[in-house]
N, C-alpha and C positions, 0 to 999 in steps of 0.2 A: 487755755484752750491752747494743746500741740500744733501746728502748723505743718508742719508733718513725723514722716512713721519717725522720725529716728525720739525724735523731740517726746510720741508720745510713746516711744518703749523708755527713755529715761526717763521718766517719769513714774512708771512700774516700779516695786517693790523686787528685790532683782530674781529673787527664782521663779515667780510671775515673770519676766522677762524673760530669762532664759525658755521661756517657751511657748513663749508668741515669739522669740527667734527665731526656733524649733520651727512655727508652721510657718514663717515668712522665710527657712532655708525654705522647707516641703515647695511650696510655690514656685519659687526662684528658679529650684532646679526643671516642676514640670511646665517652668512658658519665660527661658526663658529672657526674653524679650517683654515680660510685663512692664509695668510703671505700678509707680506707687503714687498716693495721694492722701489727706486724709480728707474724707468727708459723711458727714453727719455726725460729726468730730471723731469719726474714729479712722486708722487703718484700711486703704482702699484702696486695691487692687486692680490695673486698668491693662484693658486688651484693645490695640484698635483707641486708645483713648474715650474709651469706656467702657465704665464699673464695671469690674468681671468677678469679683469679692470685699467679702468686708470683713471688715475681724474685730474683734471686743476684747475685750480685758475685763472681766466681772470681780468678785467676792471670792467668789467658788467654785469659777466657769471660763475660760474661752467658747465668746461666741462664734462664728462664721452662720457667712448670712452670702445671698439667700443657696438652700439645701434644693436643690433640684430634683425635677424626679427621676427615682431612679429602675433602673432596673430590675426583677423581684429580688437575686443572688445580691446584687450592693445594697442593697435599699433594706434585709435583711440584720447587715452588717453593720448599716448606720444601727440601725434601729432602737440600742441602747446608750445611743449616742443622742439620739433626738429630743432636742425641746419645745418645739410650737413644728411645726409645719412643714417649715421652708429654713430648719436649723439646731445649726450644728451645734451641741453643745461637747466642749472639751474641758469636761472639769480637775477641777488641779489634784485630788486628791488617785489619780488617777494613769498610769501612763500615760504620754502622750502617744496616740493611733495613728504614725504619720503618715501609711503605709495609706492609709483609709483616707486621710485628707488628700493625698496626693490622685486617687480616686474620686474625690468627688469631684476636685481642681480638673484632673482632666477630659471631665465629661461635662466640665459648666464649659469650659475651652473648648470641643466634640460641640457641641451646643450651635456655641458664641457660632464656627468657622464653620457650621451646614447652616445656621439661620436659623435654624429649631426656636 
């Protein structure tokens, strides 16, 4: 089991590693002071030492957890990628929707900072 996000990434196939590194880059662009750890055996991004977002590489997709309640417009944009009620499922067979991931991260950060 990986002890760091870098170790987790190193264990992935190259094409999946690149995609997850892109997700990681987006998270860091949106939240420059975000922390990283491994929690529940997956990369976890933290804000103020509390989990903000988990990501995991699967055979067919990258999972992003949790998916918060979204406004109707963003919810409609997320709909094709919704795996379950609270999972963003990013299939490897499709281009990575970086701006969509960024919007979801912004919502998570806003909710954390406003205490929602």
